[in-house]
C-alpha positions in Angstrom: -31.1 15.2 25.4 -34.0 12.9 24.0 -33.3 9.5 22.0 -34.4 11.4 19.0 -32.1 14.6 19.1 -28.6 14.3 17.7 -25.6 13.5 20.3 -23.7 16.9 21.0 -20.1 17.2 20.0 -17.9 15.9 22.9 -14.2 16.2 23.0 -11.7 13.9 21.0 -11.9 10.5 23.7 -11.2 7.7 21.7 -7.6 8.3 20.7 -5.8 7.0 17.5 -5.8 3.6 16.0 -2.6 2.1 16.5 0.0 1.2 13.5 1.3 -1.7 13.1 4.2 -1.3 10.1 6.2 -4.3 8.8 8.8 -4.4 6.0 10.6 -7.1 4.1 9.9 -10.0 2.1 6.6 -11.1 1.6 7.2 -14.0 4.2 9.1 -11.9 6.3 6.2 -9.2 6.4 4.0 -12.1 7.0 6.2 -13.6 10.3 6.6 -9.8 11.6 3.0 -9.5 11.8 2.4 -12.7 13.2 4.4 -12.0 15.9 3.2 -8.6 16.9 -0.3 -10.0 17.1 0.5 -12.2 19.3 2.3 -10.0 21.6 0.0 -7.0 21.7 -3.3 -8.7 21.2 -2.9 -12.2 23.5 -6.1 -14.5 23.2 -7.5 -12.8 20.2 -6.8 -15.2 17.2 -9.8 -14.8 15.2 -8.4 -13.8 12.0 -5.1 -15.2 12.7 -6.9 -18.6 12.3 -8.9 -18.0 9.4 -5.6 -17.5 7.7 -5.2 -21.0 7.8 -7.4 -21.5 4.8 -3.9 -20.2 3.2 -2.5 -23.3 4.3 -4.0 -25.9 1.9 -5.5 -23.8 -0.9 -7.6 -26.0 -3.4 -5.0 -26.3 -6.4 -7.1 -24.4 -9.0 -6.9 -21.2 -6.6 -3.3 -21.6 -5.6 -2.3 -21.7 -9.5 -4.4 -18.4 -9.7 -3.2 -16.6 -6.6 0.3 -17.8 -8.3 -0.5 -16.0 -11.3 -1.9 -12.9 -10.2 0.1 -11.8 -6.8 2.2 -15.1 -5.6 3.6 -13.1 -2.7 0.2 -13.2 -0.8 1.4 -17.2 -0.4 4.4 -16.3 1.7 2.7 -13.5 3.5 0.4 -16.2 4.8 2.7 -18.6 5.4 5.2 -16.4 7.2 1.7 -15.2 9.5 0.7 -19.1 9.9 4.3 -20.2 10.8 4.7 -17.3 13.5 1.1 -17.6 14.9 0.7 -21.3 15.2 -2.2 -23.2 15.3 -5.2 -22.1 17.5 -9.1 -21.9 16.9 -11.3 -18.7 16.4 -14.5 -17.4 15.4 -15.6 -14.8 13.0 -16.5 -11.5 14.0 -20.5 -10.9 14.1 -21.1 -8.0 11.6 -23.2 -5.0 12.2 -24.0 -2.2 10.1 -21.4 -0.4 7.9 -22.2 2.3 5.1 -19.2 2.7 2.5 -18.8 5.1 -0.6 -16.4 5.8 -3.6 -16.4 8.7 -5.8 -14.9 10.0 -8.8 -12.9 12.9 -9.2 -15.5 15.0 -10.7 -17.2 15.0 -7.4 -13.9 16.2 -5.3 -12.3 19.4 -5.3 -8.8 18.6 -6.2 -10.0 16.3 -9.0 -8.8 13.2 -7.2 -11.4 9.9 -6.4 -12.2 9.3 -2.6 -13.6 6.2 -1.0 -14.2 5.4 2.4 -16.5 3.6 5.3 -17.7 3.9 8.8 -18.0 0.8 10.6 -20.4 0.0 12.6 -19.7 -3.0 15.0 -20.0 -3.9 18.7 -18.8 -1.3 20.6 -15.8 -3.6 21.9 -14.5 -3.7 18.6 -13.1 0.0 18.9 -10.2 -1.0 20.7 -9.5 -3.9 18.8 -8.8 -2.0 15.5 -5.3 -1.5 14.0 -3.8 0.4 10.8 -1.7 -2.3 9.1 0.9 -0.9 6.8 2.9 -3.9 5.2 5.8 -3.0 2.6 6.1 -6.3 0.7 9.6 -6.2 -1.1 9.0 -7.9 -3.7 5.2 -6.8 -4.3 2.7 -3.8 -3.2 2.3 -1.6 -0.2 -0.8 -2.7 1.8 -2.3 0.4 3.8 -5.7 -0.9 5.8 -7.7 -0.7 9.0 -7.8 -4.0 10.3 -8.3 -6.5 13.0 -5.3 -8.1 14.3 -4.5 -10.6 12.2 -6.2 -9.4 9.2 -5.1 -8.8 5.6 -7.4 -7.9 3.7 -9.0 -4.8 5.9 -10.6 -1.7 4.7 -8.5 0.7 3.0 -6.0 0.9 0.1 -2.7 -0.8 -2.0 -0.1 0.9 -3.6 -1.8 -0.5 -6.8 -4.1 2.4 -6.5 -6.9 0.0 -5.6 -9.5 0.2 -2.3 -11.5 -1.8 -0.8 -14.5 -1.2 1.7 -16.9 -3.9 2.8 -20.3 -4.3 4.0 -22.4 -7.0 4.9 -25.3 -7.8 3.2 -28.6 -9.0 4.7 -29.5 -12.1 2.6 -31.3 -15.4 3.2 -28.4 -17.6 2.0 -25.0 -17.5 0.6 -23.2 -18.8 -2.3 -22.0 -22.3 -1.8 -19.1 -21.7 -4.6 -16.7 -19.4 -5.5 -13.2 -17.8 -4.0 -13.6 -16.5 -0.1 -14.0 -12.6 0.0 -10.5 -12.9 1.0 -9.0 -14.3 -1.7 -11.0 -12.1 -4.0 -10.6 -9.5 -2.2 -7.0 -9.5 -2.0 -6.5 -10.6 -5.6 -8.7 -7.5 -6.8 -6.2 -5.3 -4.8 -3.5 -6.7 -6.5 -5.1 -5.5 -9.6 -5.0 -2.3 -11.2 -8.6 -1.6 -12.0 -12.1 -2.1 -11.2 -12.8 -3.8 -14.6 -10.0 -6.5 -13.8 -12.1 -7.3 -10.6 -15.4 -7.8 -11.8 -14.1 -10.1 -14.2 -12.4 -11.8 -11.5 -15.5 -11.7 -9.6 -17.7 -13.0 -12.6 -15.0 -15.6 -13.4 -15.0 -17.7 -10.4 -17.5 -16.1 -8.1 -17.3 -15.5 -4.5 -18.8 -17.6 -1.8 -20.6 -16.7 0.9 -22.8 -13.3 1.4 -21.4 -9.7 1.7 -20.7 -6.8 -0.4 -17.5 -4.9 -1.5 -17.3 -1.5 -2.6 -14.2 -1.1 -5.1 -12.4 1.8 -6.3 -9.2 2.5 -8.5 -7.0 5.7 -9.4 -8.6 6.5 -12.3 -11.9 7.3 -10.1 -14.1 4.3 -11.0 -16.1 2.9 -8.1 -18.7 0.2 -7.9 -20.0 -2.4 -5.4 -19.8 -6.3 -5.9 -22.6 -8.1 -4.0 -22.8 -11.6 -3.4 -24.9 -14.3 -2.0 -27.1 -17.3 -3.4 -28.2 -15.3 -6.3 -24.4 -15.3 -7.5 -22.3 -12.1 -8.3 -24.4 -8.8 -8.7 -22.7 -5.3 -9.7 -24.0 -2.0 -8.8 -22.5 0.8 -10.5 -22.1 4.2 -9.4 -24.4 6.7 -10.4 -23.0 10.3 -11.8 -19.5 9.8 -10.0 -20.8 8.5 -6.9 -21.6 4.8 -5.4 -22.8 4.4 -1.7 -24.0 0.9 0.0 -25.0 -0.2 3.4 -26.4 -3.6 4.1 -29.1 -4.6 1.7 -28.7 -6.2 -1.6 -29.9 -4.2 -4.6 -28.7 -6.3 -7.4 -30.7 -8.1 -9.9 -29.5 -11.4 -9.1 -28.8 -10.8 -5.3 -31.7 -8.4 -4.4 -34.2 -11.4 -4.4 -32.4 -12.9 -1.6 -32.7 -10.1 1.0 -33.8 -11.1 4.4 -33.8 -8.5 7.2 -35.5 -9.8 10.6 -35.4 -6.2 11.6 -38.0 -4.0 9.5 -36.5 -1.0 10.9 -33.1 -1.9 10.0 -34.0 -2.7 6.7 -35.5 0.8 6.0 -32.7 2.5 7.6 -30.0 0.6 5.6 -31.9 2.3 2.5 -32.0 5.4 4.3 -28.1 5.3 4.9 -27.5 5.0 1.1 -29.8 7.7 -0.1 -28.6 10.5 2.4 -24.7 9.4 2.2 -25.3 9.6 -1.6 -27.1 13.0 -0.8 -24.9 14.6 1.3 -21.6 13.6 -1.2 -23.6 14.9 -4.3 -24.2 18.4 -2.2 -20.1 19.0 -2.5 -19.6 18.2 -6.2 -17.0 19.6 -7.3 -15.5 20.8 -3.9 -15.8 17.2 -1.8 -12.7 17.0 0.3 -11.5 14.5 3.0 -12.6 16.5 5.8 -16.1 16.7 3.6 -16.3 13.2 3.6 -15.9 12.9 7.3 -18.7 15.2 7.8 -20.8 13.7 5.6 -20.0 10.1 7.4 -20.7 12.4 10.7 -24.5 12.7 9.6 -27.0 12.1 12.5 -30.1 12.3 10.5 -32.4 9.4 11.9 -30.3 9.3 15.1 -29.0 7.0 16.8 -29.4 4.3 13.7 -28.3 7.0 10.9 -25.0 7.3 9.0 -23.3 8.0 12.0 -24.3 5.6 14.7 -24.8 5.7 19.0 -25.5 3.8 21.5 -28.7 5.0 23.0 -31.0 3.4 25.7 -31.7 -0.2 25.5 -29.9 -0.3 21.8 -26.1 -1.4 23.1 -25.0 -3.6 20.6 -23.7 -1.3 17.7 -22.2 2.1 17.2 -20.0 3.5 14.8 -16.6 2.6 16.0 -14.2 3.7 13.6 -14.4 5.5 10.2 -12.0 5.2 7.2 -11.4 7.8 4.3 -8.9 6.7 1.4 -7.1 8.6 -1.1 -6.3 5.7 -3.7 -4.4 8.0 -6.2 -2.1 9.4 -3.4 -1.4 6.5 -1.1 -2.9 8.3 1.8 -5.5 6.6 4.7 -7.5 8.9 7.0 -8.8 7.0 10.1 -10.8 7.7 12.9 -11.4 5.2 15.8 -14.8 6.0 17.4 -17.6 8.3 15.6 -16.3 10.7 13.3 -18.6 13.6 14.5 -16.4 13.8 17.7 -12.8 12.5 17.4 -10.0 13.2 15.1 -8.5 11.3 11.9 -5.1 10.4 11.9 -3.3 10.4 8.4 -0.8 7.6 7.2 0.8 7.1 4.0 2.0 4.0 1.5 
């Protein structure tokens, strides 16, 4: 098989992503999670250590969290207490292609959202599915790295969130962290509220979040040195890859690799095309089929390691049903691995 040919399907060989299920008070949920991470993922502290930002929140951020989602403070207090001190480094990002569609696109009239995770291949064995049932708050159901709370998925509030790296020359120096903003957005009930939060408080750093609500509204929130840009859905479909598209954020696009720059645009357009072709009849299976597309193999929507390109591949795929509280997760490429369904 030549490098320009799509890969032939092979038997399911990646296996399911393990479920980490915790329940109780917010503090108990965080502490249980921390203990499980230390036991089952010794030496991998990247996201546990990133949680330390919650130990000394700026006064204004703390008041915002206490007003909108006070249980988050206790979740992180429990996680930090259980995990103890340490040092970790953020993960290096890679590709990723995300989507959100309204009920007008689907067969059952309910919205869908999701993402392919394109990362260094070693990450495939790191993923967990986190289900956190907080007694005094919502239930969180996300694909995550051990120790991560934000993740990729949905909450019982009806909100879902998926994320993309955004190739940019500089990030915003001011604002909420993406974790703070993302968790507060998911704690709300609408995309409109999430947008208002981003515009009022800004988001520090560089990235994109594709958010959806139970009513079927989806859009992308981009952030970099240009500030915050909103990229709305078109005809009920939102798709996003790794280049900024917004008026404020677009001028800061920076792609050292010209081929990847072009392929990011291809993935956005191709995924929109595939989802739109199923208007009125899209199912969860149809969404996974779209995320299994091999046009421009090996660097299309479903990405594979080929030859001297070893650093990135599709290592997971996720489809969420925000209104129904269901998360469908594939470990590895969706073209050749089987989804497992988890419920709120």
